[in-house]
C-alpha positions in Angstrom: 0.0 0.0 0.0 1.5 3.3 -1.1 0.6 6.5 0.7 1.6 10.1 0.2 2.8 11.5 3.6 3.8 14.9 4.7 4.5 16.5 8.0 3.6 20.0 9.0 4.2 22.0 12.2 1.0 23.5 13.4 1.6 27.2 13.7 -0.2 30.0 15.6 -1.8 31.0 12.3 -3.6 27.6 12.2 -5.1 28.0 15.6 -8.0 29.7 17.4 -7.4 31.8 20.6 -7.5 28.6 22.7 -4.4 27.4 20.9 -6.3 24.6 19.1 -6.3 24.1 15.3 -9.3 26.0 13.9 -11.3 23.3 12.0 -11.6 25.3 8.7 -7.7 25.4 8.6 -7.8 21.6 8.5 -9.6 21.7 5.2 -6.9 24.0 3.8 -4.2 21.6 5.0 -6.0 18.7 3.2 -6.1 20.8 0.1 -2.4 21.5 0.4 -1.7 17.8 0.8 -3.6 17.1 -2.4 -1.8 19.8 -4.3 1.6 18.5 -3.0 0.6 14.9 -4.0 -0.4 16.0 -7.5 3.0 17.7 -7.9 4.7 14.4 -6.8 2.6 12.6 -9.5 4.1 14.9 -12.1 1.0 17.0 -12.6 1.3 20.2 -10.6 -1.7 22.4 -10.0 0.0 25.1 -12.1 0.3 22.7 -15.1 -3.3 21.4 -14.6 -5.1 24.6 -13.8 -3.2 27.2 -15.7 -1.5 25.5 -18.6 -4.0 22.7 -19.4 -7.2 24.5 -18.0 -8.2 21.3 -16.1 -9.2 21.2 -12.4 -10.1 18.7 -9.7 -12.9 20.3 -7.7 -14.1 18.6 -4.6 -17.7 17.3 -4.9 -17.9 15.4 -1.6 -16.1 15.9 1.7 -16.7 14.1 5.0 -14.7 14.8 8.1 -14.3 13.5 11.6 -12.3 15.3 14.2 -11.1 12.7 16.7 -8.7 14.6 19.1 -7.4 18.1 19.6 -4.4 19.5 17.7 -2.4 22.3 19.4 0.0 25.0 18.3 3.5 23.4 18.0 2.3 19.9 17.3 3.8 18.1 14.3 0.9 16.9 12.2 1.4 13.9 9.9 -0.9 13.9 6.9 -1.4 10.7 5.1 -3.3 10.5 1.7 -4.3 7.4 -0.2 -6.7 6.4 -3.0 -9.9 4.5 -2.0 -11.2 4.3 -5.5 -10.9 5.8 -9.0 -13.6 6.1 -11.6 -13.8 7.4 -15.1 -13.4 11.0 -13.9 -13.8 10.7 -10.1 -11.3 10.0 -7.4 -12.0 9.0 -3.8 -9.3 10.0 -1.4 -8.8 8.9 2.2 -6.9 11.4 4.4 -5.7 10.6 7.9 -4.1 13.1 10.2 -2.1 12.1 13.3 0.3 13.3 15.9 2.8 10.6 16.6 0.7 7.4 16.6 -2.5 9.2 17.7 -5.2 9.7 15.1 -6.6 13.2 15.3 -8.8 13.5 12.2 -9.9 11.7 9.1 -11.4 13.0 5.8 -13.1 11.2 2.9 -12.9 13.4 -0.2 -14.2 12.9 -3.8 -12.7 15.0 -6.6 -13.6 15.0 -10.3 -11.3 15.7 -13.2 -12.9 18.7 -14.9 -12.4 20.8 -18.0 -12.4 24.4 -16.6 -13.7 25.9 -19.8 -16.9 23.8 -20.0 -17.0 22.8 -16.3 -17.8 19.2 -17.5 -16.1 16.1 -16.2 -13.6 14.3 -18.4 -11.8 11.0 -18.3 -8.5 10.9 -16.3 -5.6 11.2 -18.8 -3.9 7.8 -19.1 -0.6 8.9 -17.6 -2.2 10.7 -14.6 -4.5 7.7 -14.0 -1.5 5.4 -14.0 0.3 7.6 -11.5 -2.8 7.8 -9.3 -3.2 4.0 -9.4 0.1 3.5 -7.5 -1.7 4.8 -4.5 -4.8 2.6 -4.7 -5.8 0.2 -2.0 -5.3 2.6 1.0 -6.6 1.1 4.2 -6.7 3.3 7.3 
């Protein structure tokens, strides 16, 4: 099972006045992880969105916040592929501090032509790169 993993230090800017991560910031961190993953796949968001005029908008997002995250914590984000369709992609995100799970997210994105806003098939090379991450089990 292949997963994309990144670590990030939770900064004051991520937190509310109580020093806990402000939950909307978690969604931004998930998006950053997806963007970093696509770059690792060889399809940066700049190439997709600006050069090719393609996008991967989120069409479904489920979240569960399991434990608090505080300023100064090192958050490990783990991303894997739960399923890939003709134009859709189901992602599983886990966030942990050490071995303690703090949040999980299920996300569906759709490969989209930005001019027509219609879904399109995944390009073969991108689909092959994505498939390396299939079979993620939390």
